[in-house]
Structure formats: structure tokens, C-alpha cells
Steps between C-alpha positions, in 0.01 A plus 500: 500500500198282455437253784273193456345401824549140636340519846190641345527328157191281564249740660325619185424148377144362533467278803865573585447367855431156379759208468444423127552868404817516726644186362428602137756780544762266650380493853658242740787456241737646758375266773547196275854609424580557863372163598659303212831683447591688817564416859359716776850646555512583123190708530629684799815573323325620187293745715807619672667556166202700377530759772125486578408697801175476686213708347303520827674819632826407664690401179692230669689260261273200451758235438684605821187487696439140391862406585434591873289182533691255724674220311387145551203600709267201559201716410238598431595818328214745429456761230279806534386714211441851621190620319391728779526817268415756764726785413291812388554554131598143420287265300730319267474162678116523459542532126729201492280273709181596327619482138805261508475288815688211339817710454495559873442126565775389269749732666376376833549124410846564349600691814376232736688239294819712533464547886370153576160619623226240506219736597417850377257748641370791278422775739237710334334815629124485578418792271597313181201270441555448120871431558401245756258318272749510205792376715291223652372394156851497365615280789222261432592479129871427599393211723282357228791533245762345728681829540433493875479209748703184501789447244441805290555426130658174601814680634483374857415838651175547698331819613173602662382860460234671722325833466497676837284818507593763764270741675634815344781651706793696352747342745426154361733599206780479737634143463484396867162670550381297200630177659328588833179557312521155324560331831172649623630782729495875504732620221762644731844495329763293682827616631789392280715290520406227465408580137233301315763307300603333822179519702192610320158344441417254770864555629639336179724646230297730272538708194278801444496658154280751328266419209683708238842346615369150435372603148860626430639153621286337234628732229864458605476121474329547158728763362825478699697716731676693224161619356399616843822692549477659155263762644506715807783704659845358595652528845623828613877497493512742789268279720640150574172413657300553176453175306325676215136512387423255230200371303148614420284674765118555535405847582153596632436854371213687656405845625476799277591350172302446169553125480537343840575131488756210549800541262806292459843655422858427561640609836654847469223671305457852636211634685444758222513251218255272688251775545532647155536204265307233692244718698438753232617798709335685789122531471296811415793672340656572843853462618624250745592610845644177640486123479514209740760276345419151619202485728399744781774390741779601258436867516498776239710642219435848372427573133860626472615147605293317236814388313575274789534143361265247658745236611597381847761779557404825343190569704717480812731753363198720446416484868240222488492174676561300185322359187238326717237308307506729198170669577543846346234753604502834317389817677413802285582866577160561669544223761561608858804350670315541838226274369758253373684480827166487705386200284835329539510540885137393530578181306810403706343583832211271407725217380755493786462174682587677831783261590774762506459810707677740257276395215177474696543840658698670233251442222213617718681811616583578138136461398373717790744777406394492130133509606583813707677653213213435263257648745697829498654460844849393396812640632837527321649293788267213385698472172818452699341234718362321198853495345632370831249210503597427141871470604455300812255207421570199293743208451757741368536692823476157668171565695247253347469139404370549145517772230147641530635795701763556229207510255328756710810705545610556137188677381545743802876549431460557120185712515639735763849497368393579142181712557586671832394843360152375422458366849625812668270708278200293599587524869531885477182539284294183536216412281274277714347191351 
């Protein structure tokens, strides 16, 4: 089935980042419709009906998240756009902000209208200078055109948007760490509850949504909930907690493929089809060995598991943390799993904020054991200790405040669980590097 992109429909146009080009393709039509024909509650209900789930990693239903805001609060209500795309293997938000920033802004304005927010902060990672310039220019164009500021389009709704640039920490992608950073403090995630919807930025009700999620909101208002639900995978009848996986998704395909890039497809496309049809297959005529399904923190699937659908449920059944951000990294048959896990442990040990002892110590111990294994001094017992670390740190065992430790754990668990023979062989006959 042929799929025509909507989230990436504008990116190949000349000057796609400018307001005139965006409006020539129907840009801000959805915002006008929302302000003229819909109440904030109508927009929230539409997003609920669509089944939109957050694209930032957790996959929480967006409309339900908005509904957690306290009713009749005197305000202000704040809105934070999570553009701190720090997950290794993920770059789809960068493409959106650099080449189609107004789609992100339109989704932001509509979402702020729906939630009653009067101020929005776009939290952007420091390493995205072009995205920063493009987003800041787009914000300026919107103010000049009456799409931001007081009484937007004469509809009585007012909104101010600010670009806030972070210093480049992975943990800032966690919503409360992001909030702490905006407030000028070290980005240590907060203990929850209270959740941001009740007490967030400046201790006021706050919504935090990902860049791609907000672009989907714009498309839902334009095209309707039925259109959004016409693609994806329905709820699992055997799992009452599965609300389904609907709508388009951006996938950042990288690693050992012939055509790495940002691709759009309906949720539920298989890993194999994404690699073969979009990525042109594995490079250099080699075979694939494994793939990271949704960013480094989600863990690995083996080549035999490449028929796993990329939705919010199937990667979990394949032993991974989840769909994550959709950053698919392909590893060919020559790539060492020891090198993969060493790189993973080194990243998470570096990025742990140190607030929680299991994460601070566990990630460092894992790194030290991998360094010893790579140096030819590993013991088989180290593999069991690594697996124990993977099973005992993180929110899911209930030992840490945020999910960074879970992100560190799943590469360990999937690599050791699916490639144990390779690790044991290396320990017994090491090749020092």
C-alpha cells in the first residue's frame, strides 16, 4: 500500500521553513478552524477520539494527559514543547524543526488553546543551532502575522512562545528534568507525584508534549480523528491496557543501511520493511545482525525478529522497552555486540544525573565491567552481574526517580539475553582492543 506523507509533506519545498510557503499549502488552516469553530474542550475531545499517543517515548495518550489539568484553575497554565532530542539514534524532531517549523508551531498553538495555556516554552537542545534559528525565525513570523501574541486571529485567545536552549543533557528529555532546567536549576528529575499537570513549571499546572506529537495534533485538527485512526494497529483484544497504536510515525533510520534518513510511515510497519523498502537494505551486501528499534534505550531485536511491527506494543513482546522515539539503528553481521554494549554503557554512565544511587552506581559498574571484558580480563561471572544490574535498576523495579536507568538496562538485558554466546565466546577467547 502506498503511503503519502503528511508530517513530512512540506520538507522538499523551497524555503519550506518560511511562513508564506507553509501557508501556501494550507498552513494555519487548522488553527483558524479551532479558534473559530471549536471550543478548547472540543479540541481535547477530538484528540482523545483520535487515539494519539505521545511520540516522545512513553506513548501515553495525549488527550488523557491534557485532561489531568485541574479544572477551573486560576492559572497561569504553562505548556512545554520537549525538543530536547537526546536519544542516540533519534533525529526526527531536528528534521521537523529545521525544515517545517511552522507545523510544530501550529500544533503548539492549537494545543495551548485546548489546554488553556497562556505561555509556551520550546525547550531545544544546544546542539541544534539550525533548528534554533529556524524556530526562532518562525516564532517571529507568527508574531508579525498575528498568529502569536494578543487576540490571535481575532479569536480572543492569546499566547506567548519562548525558545529555551538547554545545555545538552540527556536527562533533560525527562519532563520534570526539563522543567527544572527551564527554571534555571540543575536538571534533576522530580519525585512524582505531584505530576506536572498539577504542579509543574513554576509550580503551576503544566503540559509537556513532544515535537512530533504536536505536529500530529495539527494534522488531526485538519483531517479529523477518523483519518488518524484509519492507519496503525488496533488494540490487542487480549490486553485491556492496550489502547492501540494509531496514526503516522516518523522513523529515524541509521546505522548499516544504504539510505539512512528520516522516513514517515503508518505505525505498525515492520522493522524488516522499514530497512528494506525505505532504507534500501543493509549496506555493502551484508546481512543484518540486529537492530535497535526505537533509540538506544529500547534495546535490540535480532534479525530473526525483524518482522516485529513498529507500534507501541509489539517491541515489548519482542523483549524491548517499547517503541521509544522510533530511532531504528541497524547493525550488520560484522558488528561486535561487545562494542555495542560498551558504547551503550559508556553513554548512560556519562548521562546519569547521579541523583539515584542505583542508576549512578549501576551504570558505572556496568561500564567498568564492559571495559574489563573488552580488555581481555572478563569473567563469565561478569555477564551474570551485568544481567543483575539490568534487572534491578530503573523505575520498573521501583528504584529510581526517572527512566534513565531503564534506558540503561534494556540494552544490557537484550544484548546479553539474545547474544549470550557471543559474550561468552569473547570472555573465553578475548580479542583485546
